[in-house]
PDB file with one MODEL, atoms N, CA, C and O in Angstrom:
MODEL        1
ATOM      1  N   MET A   1     117.464 161.797 131.287  1.00  0.00           N
ATOM      2  CA  MET A   1     117.854 160.442 130.942  1.00  0.00           C
ATOM      3  C   MET A   1     119.348 160.265 131.229  1.00  0.00           C
ATOM      4  O   MET A   1     120.149 161.172 131.002  1.00  0.00           O
ATOM      5  N   VAL A   2     119.703 159.084 131.729  1.00  0.00           N
ATOM      6  CA  VAL A   2     121.087 158.794 132.091  1.00  0.00           C
ATOM      7  C   VAL A   2     121.886 158.439 130.844  1.00  0.00           C
ATOM      8  O   VAL A   2     121.428 157.673 129.995  1.00  0.00           O
ATOM      9  N   ASN A   3     123.071 158.997 130.745  1.00  0.00           N
ATOM     10  CA  ASN A   3     123.982 158.662 129.671  1.00  0.00           C
ATOM     11  C   ASN A   3     124.351 157.184 129.815  1.00  0.00           C
ATOM     12  O   ASN A   3     124.786 156.779 130.893  1.00  0.00           O
ATOM     13  N   PRO A   4     124.195 156.363 128.771  1.00  0.00           N
ATOM     14  CA  PRO A   4     124.477 154.928 128.884  1.00  0.00           C
ATOM     15  C   PRO A   4     125.879 154.609 129.393  1.00  0.00           C
ATOM     16  O   PRO A   4     126.080 153.577 130.034  1.00  0.00           O
ATOM     17  N   GLU A   5     126.841 155.468 129.120  1.00  0.00           N
ATOM     18  CA  GLU A   5     128.202 155.214 129.584  1.00  0.00           C
ATOM     19  C   GLU A   5     128.383 155.515 131.067  1.00  0.00           C
ATOM     20  O   GLU A   5     129.401 155.153 131.656  1.00  0.00           O
ATOM     21  N   GLU A   6     127.401 156.176 131.669  1.00  0.00           N
ATOM     22  CA  GLU A   6     127.475 156.491 133.092  1.00  0.00           C
ATOM     23  C   GLU A   6     126.520 155.644 133.919  1.00  0.00           C
ATOM     24  O   GLU A   6     126.587 155.673 135.148  1.00  0.00           O
ATOM     25  N   ALA A   7     125.640 154.896 133.284  1.00  0.00           N
ATOM     26  CA  ALA A   7     124.676 154.069 134.006  1.00  0.00           C
ATOM     27  C   ALA A   7     125.404 152.953 134.741  1.00  0.00           C
ATOM     28  O   ALA A   7     126.433 152.457 134.281  1.00  0.00           O
ATOM     29  N   VAL A   8     124.859 152.566 135.886  1.00  0.00           N
ATOM     30  CA  VAL A   8     125.490 151.524 136.691  1.00  0.00           C
ATOM     31  C   VAL A   8     124.502 150.410 137.008  1.00  0.00           C
ATOM     32  O   VAL A   8     123.286 150.584 136.938  1.00  0.00           O
ATOM     33  N   ILE A   9     125.066 149.267 137.358  1.00  0.00           N
ATOM     34  CA  ILE A   9     124.286 148.116 137.815  1.00  0.00           C
ATOM     35  C   ILE A   9     124.609 147.954 139.294  1.00  0.00           C
ATOM     36  O   ILE A   9     125.769 148.066 139.689  1.00  0.00           O
ATOM     37  N   VAL A  10     123.599 147.693 140.114  1.00  0.00           N
ATOM     38  CA  VAL A  10     123.808 147.581 141.560  1.00  0.00           C
ATOM     39  C   VAL A  10     124.561 146.299 141.904  1.00  0.00           C
ATOM     40  O   VAL A  10     124.534 145.323 141.154  1.00  0.00           O
ATOM     41  N   ASN A  11     125.233 146.325 143.059  1.00  0.00           N
ATOM     42  CA  ASN A  11     126.038 145.202 143.512  1.00  0.00           C
ATOM     43  C   ASN A  11     125.285 143.878 143.524  1.00  0.00           C
ATOM     44  O   ASN A  11     125.840 142.852 143.130  1.00  0.00           O
ATOM     45  N   ALA A  12     124.036 143.884 143.967  1.00  0.00           N
ATOM     46  CA  ALA A  12     123.279 142.633 144.069  1.00  0.00           C
ATOM     47  C   ALA A  12     123.158 141.939 142.712  1.00  0.00           C
ATOM     48  O   ALA A  12     123.272 140.716 142.629  1.00  0.00           O
ATOM     49  N   LEU A  13     122.931 142.707 141.660  1.00  0.00           N
ATOM     50  CA  LEU A  13     122.807 142.113 140.326  1.00  0.00           C
ATOM     51  C   LEU A  13     124.153 141.684 139.769  1.00  0.00           C
ATOM     52  O   LEU A  13     124.253 140.662 139.090  1.00  0.00           O
ATOM     53  N   VAL A  14     125.193 142.466 140.057  1.00  0.00           N
ATOM     54  CA  VAL A  14     126.534 142.079 139.624  1.00  0.00           C
ATOM     55  C   VAL A  14     126.926 140.781 140.321  1.00  0.00           C
ATOM     56  O   VAL A  14     127.469 139.872 139.694  1.00  0.00           O
ATOM     57  N   ARG A  15     126.647 140.698 141.621  1.00  0.00           N
ATOM     58  CA  ARG A  15     126.941 139.494 142.394  1.00  0.00           C
ATOM     59  C   ARG A  15     126.237 138.279 141.787  1.00  0.00           C
ATOM     60  O   ARG A  15     126.854 137.237 141.569  1.00  0.00           O
ATOM     61  N   GLN A  16     124.953 138.426 141.520  1.00  0.00           N
ATOM     62  CA  GLN A  16     124.165 137.336 140.951  1.00  0.00           C
ATOM     63  C   GLN A  16     124.748 136.894 139.611  1.00  0.00           C
ATOM     64  O   GLN A  16     124.842 135.695 139.352  1.00  0.00           O
ATOM     65  N   ALA A  17     125.133 137.817 138.774  1.00  0.00           N
ATOM     66  CA  ALA A  17     125.689 137.481 137.466  1.00  0.00           C
ATOM     67  C   ALA A  17     127.028 136.768 137.600  1.00  0.00           C
ATOM     68  O   ALA A  17     127.274 135.781 136.906  1.00  0.00           O
ATOM     69  N   LEU A  18     127.897 137.255 138.485  1.00  0.00           N
ATOM     70  CA  LEU A  18     129.217 136.656 138.635  1.00  0.00           C
ATOM     71  C   LEU A  18     129.152 135.278 139.279  1.00  0.00           C
ATOM     72  O   LEU A  18     129.868 134.367 138.864  1.00  0.00           O
ATOM     73  N   VAL A  19     128.304 135.116 140.286  1.00  0.00           N
ATOM     74  CA  VAL A  19     128.152 133.805 140.932  1.00  0.00           C
ATOM     75  C   VAL A  19     127.603 132.794 139.930  1.00  0.00           C
ATOM     76  O   VAL A  19     128.065 131.654 139.880  1.00  0.00           O
ATOM     77  N   SER A  20     126.627 133.203 139.140  1.00  0.00           N
ATOM     78  CA  SER A  20     126.045 132.309 138.131  1.00  0.00           C
ATOM     79  C   SER A  20     127.063 131.951 137.064  1.00  0.00           C
ATOM     80  O   SER A  20     127.148 130.797 136.644  1.00  0.00           O
ATOM     81  N   ALA A  21     127.832 132.933 136.625  1.00  0.00           N
ATOM     82  CA  ALA A  21     128.868 132.675 135.618  1.00  0.00           C
ATOM     83  C   ALA A  21     129.912 131.715 136.174  1.00  0.00           C
ATOM     84  O   ALA A  21     130.400 130.844 135.454  1.00  0.00           O
ATOM     85  N   GLN A  22     130.255 131.866 137.442  1.00  0.00           N
ATOM     86  CA  GLN A  22     131.239 130.978 138.054  1.00  0.00           C
ATOM     87  C   GLN A  22     130.706 129.555 138.169  1.00  0.00           C
ATOM     88  O   GLN A  22     131.462 128.599 137.998  1.00  0.00           O
ATOM     89  N   GLU A  23     129.420 129.401 138.456  1.00  0.00           N
ATOM     90  CA  GLU A  23     128.807 128.066 138.520  1.00  0.00           C
ATOM     91  C   GLU A  23     128.893 127.370 137.168  1.00  0.00           C
ATOM     92  O   GLU A  23     129.176 126.174 137.100  1.00  0.00           O
ATOM     93  N   VAL A  24     128.655 128.102 136.110  1.00  0.00           N
ATOM     94  CA  VAL A  24     128.603 127.513 134.771  1.00  0.00           C
ATOM     95  C   VAL A  24     129.996 127.371 134.157  1.00  0.00           C
ATOM     96  O   VAL A  24     130.316 126.328 133.587  1.00  0.00           O
ATOM     97  N   MET A  25     130.822 128.408 134.269  1.00  0.00           N
ATOM     98  CA  MET A  25     132.121 128.436 133.602  1.00  0.00           C
ATOM     99  C   MET A  25     133.255 127.892 134.472  1.00  0.00           C
ATOM    100  O   MET A  25     134.319 127.536 133.966  1.00  0.00           O
ATOM    101  N   GLY A  26     133.020 127.832 135.766  1.00  0.00           N
ATOM    102  CA  GLY A  26     134.088 127.465 136.686  1.00  0.00           C
ATOM    103  C   GLY A  26     134.882 128.698 137.076  1.00  0.00           C
ATOM    104  O   GLY A  26     134.840 129.724 136.397  1.00  0.00           O
ATOM    105  N   GLY A  27     135.598 128.584 138.171  1.00  0.00           N
ATOM    106  CA  GLY A  27     136.359 129.720 138.677  1.00  0.00           C
ATOM    107  C   GLY A  27     137.434 130.188 137.728  1.00  0.00           C
ATOM    108  O   GLY A  27     137.597 131.390 137.518  1.00  0.00           O
ATOM    109  N   ASN A  28     138.178 129.252 137.145  1.00  0.00           N
ATOM    110  CA  ASN A  28     139.258 129.636 136.226  1.00  0.00           C
ATOM    111  C   ASN A  28     138.724 130.293 134.962  1.00  0.00           C
ATOM    112  O   ASN A  28     139.317 131.247 134.459  1.00  0.00           O
ATOM    113  N   GLY A  29     137.605 129.787 134.445  1.00  0.00           N
ATOM    114  CA  GLY A  29     137.000 130.381 133.248  1.00  0.00           C
ATOM    115  C   GLY A  29     136.539 131.799 133.508  1.00  0.00           C
ATOM    116  O   GLY A  29     136.783 132.702 132.707  1.00  0.00           O
ATOM    117  N   LEU A  30     135.865 131.988 134.643  1.00  0.00           N
ATOM    118  CA  LEU A  30     135.407 133.337 134.986  1.00  0.00           C
ATOM    119  C   LEU A  30     136.592 134.274 135.184  1.00  0.00           C
ATOM    120  O   LEU A  30     136.572 135.409 134.708  1.00  0.00           O
ATOM    121  N   ASN A  31     137.620 133.807 135.880  1.00  0.00           N
ATOM    122  CA  ASN A  31     138.792 134.656 136.109  1.00  0.00           C
ATOM    123  C   ASN A  31     139.460 135.062 134.801  1.00  0.00           C
ATOM    124  O   ASN A  31     139.895 136.204 134.656  1.00  0.00           O
ATOM    125  N   ALA A  32     139.545 134.144 133.857  1.00  0.00           N
ATOM    126  CA  ALA A  32     140.149 134.457 132.553  1.00  0.00           C
ATOM    127  C   ALA A  32     139.338 135.519 131.827  1.00  0.00           C
ATOM    128  O   ALA A  32     139.899 136.440 131.234  1.00  0.00           O
ATOM    129  N   VAL A  33     138.026 135.390 131.874  1.00  0.00           N
ATOM    130  CA  VAL A  33     137.162 136.362 131.205  1.00  0.00           C
ATOM    131  C   VAL A  33     137.271 137.718 131.894  1.00  0.00           C
ATOM    132  O   VAL A  33     137.358 138.747 131.224  1.00  0.00           O
ATOM    133  N   LEU A  34     137.267 137.731 133.223  1.00  0.00           N
ATOM    134  CA  LEU A  34     137.383 138.997 133.960  1.00  0.00           C
ATOM    135  C   LEU A  34     138.706 139.693 133.642  1.00  0.00           C
ATOM    136  O   LEU A  34     138.745 140.910 133.463  1.00  0.00           O
ATOM    137  N   ARG A  35     139.783 138.919 133.572  1.00  0.00           N
ATOM    138  CA  ARG A  35     141.084 139.510 133.240  1.00  0.00           C
ATOM    139  C   ARG A  35     141.082 140.100 131.831  1.00  0.00           C
ATOM    140  O   ARG A  35     141.675 141.152 131.594  1.00  0.00           O
ATOM    141  N   SER A  36     140.425 139.431 130.911  1.00  0.00           N
ATOM    142  CA  SER A  36     140.451 139.873 129.517  1.00  0.00           C
ATOM    143  C   SER A  36     139.748 141.207 129.298  1.00  0.00           C
ATOM    144  O   SER A  36     140.009 141.890 128.308  1.00  0.00           O
ATOM    145  N   VAL A  37     138.858 141.581 130.214  1.00  0.00           N
ATOM    146  CA  VAL A  37     138.143 142.860 130.068  1.00  0.00           C
ATOM    147  C   VAL A  37     138.548 143.882 131.130  1.00  0.00           C
ATOM    148  O   VAL A  37     137.914 144.929 131.268  1.00  0.00           O
ATOM    149  N   GLY A  38     139.608 143.570 131.879  1.00  0.00           N
ATOM    150  CA  GLY A  38     140.097 144.531 132.864  1.00  0.00           C
ATOM    151  C   GLY A  38     139.259 144.629 134.124  1.00  0.00           C
ATOM    152  O   GLY A  38     139.266 145.662 134.793  1.00  0.00           O
ATOM    153  N   LEU A  39     138.537 143.569 134.457  1.00  0.00           N
ATOM    154  CA  LEU A  39     137.709 143.569 135.669  1.00  0.00           C
ATOM    155  C   LEU A  39     138.315 142.667 136.745  1.00  0.00           C
ATOM    156  O   LEU A  39     137.598 141.952 137.445  1.00  0.00           O
ATOM    157  N   GLU A  40     139.630 142.711 136.863  1.00  0.00           N
ATOM    158  CA  GLU A  40     140.331 141.875 137.838  1.00  0.00           C
ATOM    159  C   GLU A  40     139.881 142.145 139.267  1.00  0.00           C
ATOM    160  O   GLU A  40     140.043 141.292 140.139  1.00  0.00           O
ATOM    161  N   ARG A  41     139.322 143.318 139.512  1.00  0.00           N
ATOM    162  CA  ARG A  41     138.900 143.654 140.872  1.00  0.00           C
ATOM    163  C   ARG A  41     137.829 142.698 141.398  1.00  0.00           C
ATOM    164  O   ARG A  41     137.602 142.631 142.606  1.00  0.00           O
ATOM    165  N   PHE A  42     137.168 141.959 140.503  1.00  0.00           N
ATOM    166  CA  PHE A  42     136.138 141.019 140.925  1.00  0.00           C
ATOM    167  C   PHE A  42     136.668 139.603 141.148  1.00  0.00           C
ATOM    168  O   PHE A  42     135.925 138.732 141.601  1.00  0.00           O
ATOM    169  N   ILE A  43     137.931 139.366 140.838  1.00  0.00           N
ATOM    170  CA  ILE A  43     138.510 138.036 141.047  1.00  0.00           C
ATOM    171  C   ILE A  43     138.694 137.828 142.547  1.00  0.00           C
ATOM    172  O   ILE A  43     139.451 138.553 143.193  1.00  0.00           O
ATOM    173  N   GLY A  44     138.006 136.846 143.087  1.00  0.00           N
ATOM    174  CA  GLY A  44     138.058 136.572 144.517  1.00  0.00           C
ATOM    175  C   GLY A  44     137.424 137.658 145.361  1.00  0.00           C
ATOM    176  O   GLY A  44     137.633 137.704 146.573  1.00  0.00           O
ATOM    177  N   ASN A  45     136.656 138.529 144.737  1.00  0.00           N
ATOM    178  CA  ASN A  45     136.063 139.672 145.420  1.00  0.00           C
ATOM    179  C   ASN A  45     134.669 139.932 144.870  1.00  0.00           C
ATOM    180  O   ASN A  45     134.415 140.971 144.261  1.00  0.00           O
ATOM    181  N   ILE A  46     133.772 138.985 145.088  1.00  0.00           N
ATOM    182  CA  ILE A  46     132.394 139.129 144.621  1.00  0.00           C
ATOM    183  C   ILE A  46     131.735 140.263 145.417  1.00  0.00           C
ATOM    184  O   ILE A  46     131.889 140.320 146.637  1.00  0.00           O
ATOM    185  N   PRO A  47     131.011 141.159 144.755  1.00  0.00           N
ATOM    186  CA  PRO A  47     130.394 142.290 145.461  1.00  0.00           C
ATOM    187  C   PRO A  47     129.374 141.833 146.504  1.00  0.00           C
ATOM    188  O   PRO A  47     128.826 140.736 146.396  1.00  0.00           O
ATOM    189  N   PRO A  48     129.122 142.661 147.502  1.00  0.00           N
ATOM    190  CA  PRO A  48     128.116 142.335 148.516  1.00  0.00           C
ATOM    191  C   PRO A  48     126.708 142.372 147.917  1.00  0.00           C
ATOM    192  O   PRO A  48     126.495 142.886 146.820  1.00  0.00           O
ATOM    193  N   ASP A  49     125.768 141.819 148.657  1.00  0.00           N
ATOM    194  CA  ASP A  49     124.373 141.770 148.209  1.00  0.00           C
ATOM    195  C   ASP A  49     123.656 143.032 148.691  1.00  0.00           C
ATOM    196  O   ASP A  49     122.855 142.986 149.625  1.00  0.00           O
ATOM    197  N   ASP A  50     123.955 144.158 148.039  1.00  0.00           N
ATOM    198  CA  ASP A  50     123.329 145.421 148.410  1.00  0.00           C
ATOM    199  C   ASP A  50     122.992 146.225 147.154  1.00  0.00           C
ATOM    200  O   ASP A  50     123.195 145.769 146.029  1.00  0.00           O
ATOM    201  N   THR A  51     122.479 147.418 147.373  1.00  0.00           N
ATOM    202  CA  THR A  51     122.037 148.236 146.234  1.00  0.00           C
ATOM    203  C   THR A  51     123.006 149.366 145.893  1.00  0.00           C
ATOM    204  O   THR A  51     122.641 150.303 145.183  1.00  0.00           O
ATOM    205  N   ASN A  52     124.214 149.284 146.386  1.00  0.00           N
ATOM    206  CA  ASN A  52     125.234 150.273 146.008  1.00  0.00           C
ATOM    207  C   ASN A  52     125.670 150.037 144.565  1.00  0.00           C
ATOM    208  O   ASN A  52     125.578 148.915 144.068  1.00  0.00           O
ATOM    209  N   PRO A  53     126.142 151.077 143.891  1.00  0.00           N
ATOM    210  CA  PRO A  53     126.624 150.891 142.511  1.00  0.00           C
ATOM    211  C   PRO A  53     127.762 149.873 142.472  1.00  0.00           C
ATOM    212  O   PRO A  53     128.692 149.931 143.276  1.00  0.00           O
ATOM    213  N   GLY A  54     127.670 148.933 141.513  1.00  0.00           N
ATOM    214  CA  GLY A  54     128.663 147.881 141.458  1.00  0.00           C
ATOM    215  C   GLY A  54     129.515 147.882 140.205  1.00  0.00           C
ATOM    216  O   GLY A  54     130.708 147.583 140.261  1.00  0.00           O
ATOM    217  N   MET A  55     128.916 148.214 139.084  1.00  0.00           N
ATOM    218  CA  MET A  55     129.630 148.117 137.814  1.00  0.00           C
ATOM    219  C   MET A  55     128.915 149.000 136.798  1.00  0.00           C
ATOM    220  O   MET A  55     127.688 149.098 136.803  1.00  0.00           O
ATOM    221  N   LYS A  56     129.685 149.634 135.934  1.00  0.00           N
ATOM    222  CA  LYS A  56     129.071 150.401 134.854  1.00  0.00           C
ATOM    223  C   LYS A  56     128.456 149.433 133.844  1.00  0.00           C
ATOM    224  O   LYS A  56     128.950 148.323 133.650  1.00  0.00           O
ATOM    225  N   THR A  57     127.391 149.867 133.216  1.00  0.00           N
ATOM    226  CA  THR A  57     126.726 148.999 132.237  1.00  0.00           C
ATOM    227  C   THR A  57     127.634 148.687 131.057  1.00  0.00           C
ATOM    228  O   THR A  57     127.528 147.613 130.465  1.00  0.00           O
ATOM    229  N   VAL A  58     128.519 149.601 130.708  1.00  0.00           N
ATOM    230  CA  VAL A  58     129.440 149.331 129.593  1.00  0.00           C
ATOM    231  C   VAL A  58     130.409 148.207 129.968  1.00  0.00           C
ATOM    232  O   VAL A  58     130.795 147.414 129.109  1.00  0.00           O
ATOM    233  N   ASP A  59     130.803 148.132 131.236  1.00  0.00           N
ATOM    234  CA  ASP A  59     131.671 147.039 131.689  1.00  0.00           C
ATOM    235  C   ASP A  59     130.927 145.709 131.652  1.00  0.00           C
ATOM    236  O   ASP A  59     131.499 144.680 131.291  1.00  0.00           O
ATOM    237  N   TYR A  60     129.654 145.734 132.024  1.00  0.00           N
ATOM    238  CA  TYR A  60     128.851 144.511 131.978  1.00  0.00           C
ATOM    239  C   TYR A  60     128.696 144.032 130.535  1.00  0.00           C
ATOM    240  O   TYR A  60     128.761 142.833 130.263  1.00  0.00           O
ATOM    241  N   ALA A  61     128.496 144.959 129.629  1.00  0.00           N
ATOM    242  CA  ALA A  61     128.386 144.606 128.208  1.00  0.00           C
ATOM    243  C   ALA A  61     129.703 144.013 127.702  1.00  0.00           C
ATOM    244  O   ALA A  61     129.700 143.038 126.950  1.00  0.00           O
ATOM    245  N   ARG A  62     130.824 144.603 128.118  1.00  0.00           N
ATOM    246  CA  ARG A  62     132.136 144.063 127.727  1.00  0.00           C
ATOM    247  C   ARG A  62     132.354 142.674 128.313  1.00  0.00           C
ATOM    248  O   ARG A  62     132.967 141.822 127.668  1.00  0.00           O
ATOM    249  N   LEU A  63     131.864 142.436 129.518  1.00  0.00           N
ATOM    250  CA  LEU A  63     131.972 141.109 130.131  1.00  0.00           C
ATOM    251  C   LEU A  63     131.233 140.076 129.286  1.00  0.00           C
ATOM    252  O   LEU A  63     131.767 139.004 129.002  1.00  0.00           O
ATOM    253  N   ASN A  64     130.024 140.394 128.891  1.00  0.00           N
ATOM    254  CA  ASN A  64     129.250 139.474 128.042  1.00  0.00           C
ATOM    255  C   ASN A  64     129.917 139.276 126.687  1.00  0.00           C
ATOM    256  O   ASN A  64     129.952 138.164 126.160  1.00  0.00           O
ATOM    257  N   GLU A  65     130.437 140.342 126.136  1.00  0.00           N
ATOM    258  CA  GLU A  65     131.135 140.259 124.849  1.00  0.00           C
ATOM    259  C   GLU A  65     132.379 139.365 124.975  1.00  0.00           C
ATOM    260  O   GLU A  65     132.701 138.606 124.062  1.00  0.00           O
ATOM    261  N   SER A  66     133.058 139.464 126.097  1.00  0.00           N
ATOM    262  CA  SER A  66     134.248 138.642 126.316  1.00  0.00           C
ATOM    263  C   SER A  66     133.883 137.165 126.457  1.00  0.00           C
ATOM    264  O   SER A  66     134.623 136.298 125.994  1.00  0.00           O
ATOM    265  N   ILE A  67     132.761 136.879 127.087  1.00  0.00           N
ATOM    266  CA  ILE A  67     132.303 135.485 127.190  1.00  0.00           C
ATOM    267  C   ILE A  67     132.032 134.946 125.793  1.00  0.00           C
ATOM    268  O   ILE A  67     132.383 133.807 125.484  1.00  0.00           O
ATOM    269  N   GLU A  68     131.412 135.758 124.954  1.00  0.00           N
ATOM    270  CA  GLU A  68     131.155 135.342 123.574  1.00  0.00           C
ATOM    271  C   GLU A  68     132.452 135.068 122.829  1.00  0.00           C
ATOM    272  O   GLU A  68     132.559 134.078 122.105  1.00  0.00           O
ATOM    273  N   ALA A  69     133.429 135.932 123.004  1.00  0.00           N
ATOM    274  CA  ALA A  69     134.713 135.739 122.326  1.00  0.00           C
ATOM    275  C   ALA A  69     135.451 134.519 122.873  1.00  0.00           C
ATOM    276  O   ALA A  69     136.076 133.780 122.114  1.00  0.00           O
ATOM    277  N   PHE A  70     135.381 134.310 124.165  1.00  0.00           N
ATOM    278  CA  PHE A  70     136.096 133.216 124.832  1.00  0.00           C
ATOM    279  C   PHE A  70     135.545 131.850 124.415  1.00  0.00           C
ATOM    280  O   PHE A  70     136.308 130.908 124.201  1.00  0.00           O
ATOM    281  N   TYR A  71     134.220 131.747 124.301  1.00  0.00           N
ATOM    282  CA  TYR A  71     133.586 130.461 124.012  1.00  0.00           C
ATOM    283  C   TYR A  71     133.186 130.275 122.555  1.00  0.00           C
ATOM    284  O   TYR A  71     132.764 129.184 122.171  1.00  0.00           O
ATOM    285  N   GLY A  72     133.306 131.299 121.751  1.00  0.00           N
ATOM    286  CA  GLY A  72     133.028 131.158 120.328  1.00  0.00           C
ATOM    287  C   GLY A  72     131.607 130.675 120.047  1.00  0.00           C
ATOM    288  O   GLY A  72     130.631 131.243 120.539  1.00  0.00           O
ATOM    289  N   ARG A  73     131.514 129.620 119.251  1.00  0.00           N
ATOM    290  CA  ARG A  73     130.184 129.097 118.863  1.00  0.00           C
ATOM    291  C   ARG A  73     129.380 128.611 120.055  1.00  0.00           C
ATOM    292  O   ARG A  73     128.150 128.619 120.008  1.00  0.00           O
ATOM    293  N   GLY A  74     130.037 128.193 121.110  1.00  0.00           N
ATOM    294  CA  GLY A  74     129.336 127.693 122.291  1.00  0.00           C
ATOM    295  C   GLY A  74     128.857 128.782 123.233  1.00  0.00           C
ATOM    296  O   GLY A  74     128.231 128.493 124.252  1.00  0.00           O
ATOM    297  N   ALA A  75     129.146 130.026 122.902  1.00  0.00           N
ATOM    298  CA  ALA A  75     128.819 131.138 123.799  1.00  0.00           C
ATOM    299  C   ALA A  75     127.321 131.312 123.994  1.00  0.00           C
ATOM    300  O   ALA A  75     126.876 131.626 125.098  1.00  0.00           O
ATOM    301  N   LYS A  76     126.551 131.117 122.961  1.00  0.00           N
ATOM    302  CA  LYS A  76     125.103 131.309 123.073  1.00  0.00           C
ATOM    303  C   LYS A  76     124.531 130.369 124.129  1.00  0.00           C
ATOM    304  O   LYS A  76     123.746 130.785 124.982  1.00  0.00           O
ATOM    305  N   GLY A  77     124.926 129.112 124.067  1.00  0.00           N
ATOM    306  CA  GLY A  77     124.460 128.148 125.060  1.00  0.00           C
ATOM    307  C   GLY A  77     125.002 128.453 126.443  1.00  0.00           C
ATOM    308  O   GLY A  77     124.299 128.294 127.441  1.00  0.00           O
ATOM    309  N   MET A  78     126.255 128.892 126.505  1.00  0.00           N
ATOM    310  CA  MET A  78     126.875 129.238 127.777  1.00  0.00           C
ATOM    311  C   MET A  78     126.140 130.402 128.440  1.00  0.00           C
ATOM    312  O   MET A  78     125.837 130.349 129.632  1.00  0.00           O
ATOM    313  N   LEU A  79     125.855 131.443 127.676  1.00  0.00           N
ATOM    314  CA  LEU A  79     125.140 132.594 128.227  1.00  0.00           C
ATOM    315  C   LEU A  79     123.717 132.224 128.632  1.00  0.00           C
ATOM    316  O   LEU A  79     123.188 132.764 129.604  1.00  0.00           O
ATOM    317  N   ARG A  80     123.102 131.316 127.901  1.00  0.00           N
ATOM    318  CA  ARG A  80     121.761 130.845 128.269  1.00  0.00           C
ATOM    319  C   ARG A  80     121.826 130.111 129.611  1.00  0.00           C
ATOM    320  O   ARG A  80     120.972 130.319 130.474  1.00  0.00           O
ATOM    321  N   CYS A  81     122.820 129.268 129.786  1.00  0.00           N
ATOM    322  CA  CYS A  81     122.986 128.538 131.054  1.00  0.00           C
ATOM    323  C   CYS A  81     123.264 129.493 132.208  1.00  0.00           C
ATOM    324  O   CYS A  81     122.758 129.296 133.313  1.00  0.00           O
ATOM    325  N   ILE A  82     124.059 130.514 131.960  1.00  0.00           N
ATOM    326  CA  ILE A  82     124.336 131.513 133.002  1.00  0.00           C
ATOM    327  C   ILE A  82     123.047 132.235 133.375  1.00  0.00           C
ATOM    328  O   ILE A  82     122.786 132.469 134.555  1.00  0.00           O
ATOM    329  N   GLY A  83     122.248 132.587 132.389  1.00  0.00           N
ATOM    330  CA  GLY A  83     120.964 133.245 132.652  1.00  0.00           C
ATOM    331  C   GLY A  83     120.036 132.369 133.457  1.00  0.00           C
ATOM    332  O   GLY A  83     119.389 132.851 134.386  1.00  0.00           O
ATOM    333  N   LYS A  84     119.953 131.093 133.124  1.00  0.00           N
ATOM    334  CA  LYS A  84     119.110 130.164 133.890  1.00  0.00           C
ATOM    335  C   LYS A  84     119.606 130.025 135.322  1.00  0.00           C
ATOM    336  O   LYS A  84     118.814 130.012 136.265  1.00  0.00           O
ATOM    337  N   ALA A  85     120.927 129.920 135.479  1.00  0.00           N
ATOM    338  CA  ALA A  85     121.500 129.774 136.812  1.00  0.00           C
ATOM    339  C   ALA A  85     121.231 131.013 137.665  1.00  0.00           C
ATOM    340  O   ALA A  85     121.062 130.900 138.879  1.00  0.00           O
ATOM    341  N   SER A  86     121.189 132.171 137.055  1.00  0.00           N
ATOM    342  CA  SER A  86     120.968 133.395 137.831  1.00  0.00           C
ATOM    343  C   SER A  86     119.535 133.501 138.334  1.00  0.00           C
ATOM    344  O   SER A  86     119.270 134.246 139.278  1.00  0.00           O
ATOM    345  N   PHE A  87     118.614 132.776 137.727  1.00  0.00           N
ATOM    346  CA  PHE A  87     117.228 132.826 138.181  1.00  0.00           C
ATOM    347  C   PHE A  87     116.854 131.675 139.105  1.00  0.00           C
ATOM    348  O   PHE A  87     115.721 131.610 139.582  1.00  0.00           O
ATOM    349  N   GLN A  88     117.776 130.782 139.359  1.00  0.00           N
ATOM    350  CA  GLN A  88     117.476 129.659 140.264  1.00  0.00           C
ATOM    351  C   GLN A  88     117.810 129.990 141.679  1.00  0.00           C
ATOM    352  O   GLN A  88     117.621 129.161 142.569  1.00  0.00           O
TER     353      GLN A  88
ENDMDL
END
């Protein structure tokens, strides 16, 4: 079994999540959230649509946690909209 701190998400899924978040939050909102969790490498640099490792799962969890902190009470609806956008 893979240690959760070493597990990764492939680029295609990271790309889908970031593009969807940018559609819902806007570019400035996404950039602020990325900066707050130390993921500046994704600002203006969306990963390619491939199956190479893109992000550790702990970083993805921190990204979601940062969205919750950034939007407060509205975060639940924001994350729901991001999820819907990622499936369209």
